[in-house]
N, C-alpha and C positions, 0 to 999 in steps of 0.2 A: 819520742822514738817509735811508738806505736803507730802513729800517724803514717810514718814512712813506710811501714810494711804494708798498711792497708793501701796506700796508693800503688805501691809497687805490685801488689796482688791485682788491683784494678787494672794497671797498665799491662800486665801479662795477659789477663783476661781479654782486654780489648784487642791485643795483638792477635790472639788466637781467633777471636770471633771475626776479625776482619779477614784473616787468612782464609777461614772456612766459609766466608760469604754470609755469615749470620747477621752482620750489620753493614750499613752502607755509609758512603762518605756524608750524605745528609743527616743520617742518624748521629754520626760523629759531630757534625756541626751543631746540632741541637745540644749534644752533650757538652761541647765546648762552652755554650752559652750558660748551662747550669754550673760548670766548674769555674766560671769567671770570677766568682766571688771569693775563691780561694787561691791564694798565690802559689801555694805548694802544689794543689792540685793542677793548676795551669802549667807549672814547670813540668810535671809528669806527662800531662797531656801533650805538651810541646814536644817532648822527646818521643812520644807515641807517633805523632804526625810525621815526625822527621823519619822514623822508622818506615812509615807507610810510603813516604815519598821515595825512599831508597829502594824498597821493593818494587815499586811501580816502575822505577827508572832501570831496574835489574843491576843495581849497584850491589844488592845483596842478594845472593842466589838462594832460592827456596827450593829445596830437594824434595818436592812433592807434587802432587797435581792440583794443588789449591792455588788461588791467586786472589788478589784484592779484587773486590767487585765494586764497580762505580754504580751508583743508582742512575737509571735513565729517567730523563725528564727535566 
C-alpha cells in the first residue's frame, strides 16, 4: 500500500513538472526506460502519458499560462 502512495506522489510531481516546462518528453522517455522494470510504476507512468496527451490535444482544459513543452531536436 505504501508503494501506491509513492507512485501517486511521483505521478503528481511529473504532471506539475511537465506543465511548468521543467521536464521534456525526451526526459520522460528516459524515465520510462528506468520504470520499465516495475509493472506498478509502468501503470502509473502510462496514466501520466495519457494525461499529457489529453492536455496536448486540448481535451482537458488547463486554466493557466503553462503548457506542455516538447523538446526540440
